[in-house]
N, C-alpha and C positions, 0 to 999 in steps of 0.2 A: 503494499499499500502505499502509494506517495502523500508524504506530509503536505498540506495546501495552507497557505497561509492567506488573511485577510489581506485586500489590498490595503501597501503601507508602504510610501515613498520612504521611510527612515528603516527598513529592513536591514540587517549587517551585510556587508560586501565582504566574501571569504575570496583571499588570494590564495592560490593553489600553484607552488614554485618547486624548484628543484633543477638540476640538470638536465641535460637532453637524453632521453632514453631510460629514464627514470621510472616512466611508467605514469605520469601526469594524466594524461588524456583519457587512459582507461581507467585509472581510479575517478575521474571525473565523470565519466560516464556510469560506471558503476554508481557512485552518491546520485548521480541525477535520478536512478531507478528506485531512489529510496527516499528522496525528499524534493519537494519540487524547487528547482533551480532553473537558471539558464547560465549558459557557460559564456565569459567574454573573454576572446582570443587577447593574449598579451605574446604572442611570437612575431617577432617582426617580418619575418618571411613569408606567414600564411596570409598576410593581407594583400599579397600580389595574385591575381587571375592567373588560372593554366599552368602554376606552379604547383603541383599538388604532391606528385611521390615524394619529389626531394625534400618536401618540408613536412612529410607526415600529417598533410593536412585532413583533418575530420571527413570521415567517407559521406554519400549523402545519408546512409543508412544509420550513422551517427547522427547525422543533423535532424534525422526524425526521430531518433530516441528521445534525444535532448535538445532543445533551440541553441544553434551556436549564433556569437554574434562577432562583427568587425573581423570577416573574413572574404576573400575577393572584393578587396576595397576599389583597387587601383590596377591598372596594367601594368607589365613589367617596366615599360618604359615611360612611366609617368612618377612625378615626384610624391614622395611621402614623408611628413615629417611626423617628428614627436608631437607637434600640435594638432596636428591633423588626428595622432593616434587618440591623444586624450579629449579630444571633442567626440570623436566616435566613441568612445570606450564609457567617457561619462555619460553620453546619452543613453546607451544601452543598459547601463547598470541602473540609470533611473527608470525608464522605461520596463525593466525586467520587477524591479520593486514596485512600480504602482499595477503591476498585474499580479502582484502578491506573490513574486517568486524570488528566492534569493539569488543577486548574481554571484557567479562563481568567476573569478579572474582565473585564468590558466594558461600559463607561458611561463619561458625561461627567458626571456629577453629581460634583464633586469631595470635597465633604466624605464621601459614601459611600465612596469610593476611598481616601482617605487616613485616613479614621477603621479602615478593614481594613485597610490596609499598614500603619501605625502601631500599631495594637493599640488602638486608643482604649476606655476601659472607658466605658462611658455609664452610668448609673443608669437603672432602667425605672421611670420616674414616669408612673404613668396621666394622662390629661387630666383636667382639673378644669372640668367646665363652667360651672359658676357663676363661679369665677375670671374665665375667659375673657370672659363676658360684661362683666363687672366693669371689666375692661381696656379690651372692646372700645367700653363706654361711655364712659368716660375719655377714649381717644383721640378717640370722637367729638365729647366738649364740650369738650376743651382743645388736641386735637389730637396728632399722633404724635410730634410731639417732646417731649411732655411726659413720655410712655411711656419715650421713648431716652432722657431726662433721668436719669430715676430707674433705668434699666439703667447707666448713666455713672457714677453714684452708689454702686452696691452692686458694679459689675462694669467699672472702666474698660477691661478687656481686651477683654470681650466686646461694650461697646459700640462700641470701636474697629470690632471686626470686621462687625458688623450693621449694617446701613444704615439709618437712622430710618425709611426708608417702607417696610423690610420690615417691617410689624405684627405678623404671625404669626410671625417667629421672635424680634424683641422680645418678644411677649405668652409666648412658649413659653421664652425665658429666663427671664423672672420668675417664670415657673409651676414652674420648675426649682429656683430659689432659694429661693422660697416652702416649697415641699415639703422640700429638704434642708437650707436655712439655709448653704448653701455658696455661693460665686459659681459661675456654671457654667464658665467657663473654668478652675478649677479642678478640677471633674469632669473635662474632657474632656484635661487633663493626665495623668490617671492611665492608666496603660500596662500590657497582658497581654503577656509574650514570645510572641511570634510561633510556633507548633509547625512552623512551615516557611520557609525562604526565600521572599521575595517580589521579583520582578524586575517594573520599570513600562519598559512598552513605548509612546511616545507615535508616532501620525502626524499628519504637518504637512502643511499645505498654504499656499499664499501666499491674502494675505486676497482678494484681487479673486477667485481662482478658488475660495475656500470660499465666498463670498458666491452667486456664481455656483449653485455648486452646491446653495445652501439656498435658493434660490427657484427653480430646479427640481423642488426637492423639494417645496416648498409649491405648486406647480403640479399635480404630481402627485397629492397627498394630496388637494387640491380634486377632481381627475377620478375619483379613487378613493371619492369618496361622504364625505368630510370632514364637510361639511354636515349631510347626511343623521344622522351619527353623533351630532353634535352635538343636531341636535333629537331623536333617539330618548333620550339621555341626560336631556334637559330635560324628555321626555313622561313617561318614570320617575320623576320629581320629584326630581330631583339638581337643586339648587339652585345657581345660577350662581356664587354666593359663598363655595361650599365652597373649601377649600385644593386639591382634586384638579381642579376644573374652571377655577383660577386658572392652568392651564398654558398656555402659549404656544399660541393658536391656539383653544383653545376658548372662552376668554372673551371672545375678539373674535367668534368665529361665535356664540357666543350672542347678543350686541347682536343682530345681525344677523338670528337667527333670532326673536326677540324684537320685530323690526320697530325696533329702536333705530338703527341706523346701516344704509347700503346695504352688498353684498357688497362690491364696490371698496374703500372703506373700510376692510372690516373687513380684508380680504387685505393692504391696504397697511400695516394697525397689523401684521398678522402679521409681516410682512418687517421692519418697522422693531424690533419687540420680538426677533426671530432675530439681528438685527444686535447687538444689545445683549448678547444672551445669549452669543454667540459670544466679544466683549471679557469677559465676566466668567467664562466658560472658560479663557480666555488666563491671566488671573490664577492660577486653581487648577493649571493645566497650561503653564507657561512655558518657551518654548525652551530658557533659560539656567539650569533646573533641573536642576542634576547627578543628582539620584534617577531621571530619566527618558531612555531611550536612545530617541532619536528616528529614526523611518524617514519617507523620503519616500513621502508618498499620492498621489502622481502616479503612482509606479512599483509598485504592491502585489506584484506578483508578484517583482520583486527583493525586495523587502523580507522579504517569505515565506521564500525562498530565506537570506535570512540569519537568520532569527529560527529556521529549522529547522537551520541551521548550530549556531546558540549552543545549540539545546535537545541536539541530538548531542553536543555537544563539552560538556554539562552546564554550561557557561556560565550557564545561566539556572538 
């Protein structure tokens, strides 16, 4: 039996976090069969249409079982910013609560999760293609570190947070500064009061088990047609240099499809980059973070029962 709540715009919002392959999606679906909820995506790649296999996007059957939101928002060659994510996610959470359903935020993109949980106010600064080209050319001529040094000069906090090699984020930070005249980190320090309490739940697995699951998922993706999906995207004219196509798996398989490497080499790189992603996600969602209530991903049934007791007791 699914527990249904009366219409209540102040229902708590639950965030379910953890590294890739820990089992968040399956856990969320199982929880949705026990309590009335709607899932709000917090994965930065599942917002793109046509990118289904490589992002482990919920299937049509999954979406029939439990309503999902903030999926398939833009095409792969369209810009999608943190501000756009917050607008979509906040609207989805509010709408779900008005329907008497608990909004459940699910994903491993730390910036998306914490910006929503902490109520960041992010300016909706549209992209400036000319400025981006200028910065891209500067990076090509002087190196990525030259742009990162400029970011450190105007905003040491943002410079410390953004890695020099993440050229896209460095340029976006410079773009924000150019448009607003304010350091990007000061813009992200602004907060708006949350209309409802947030509870952050986390799924945890020991690293060897997590890596084994990630490797098995990569194998399944290949078997399900990941290579064909990447080939189709390239045939439609989506350039491999697009931010969407820089996602793990897509960039490596794009090189394989274009004949720049063999399949085994591409898959090996996907495994390596996935391990790096797991380490980065560990920094966003650390087991010592007291904001997160952790559950054992090895025993999801027990974890679901614990979460249900928390919901029933209104401890969430």
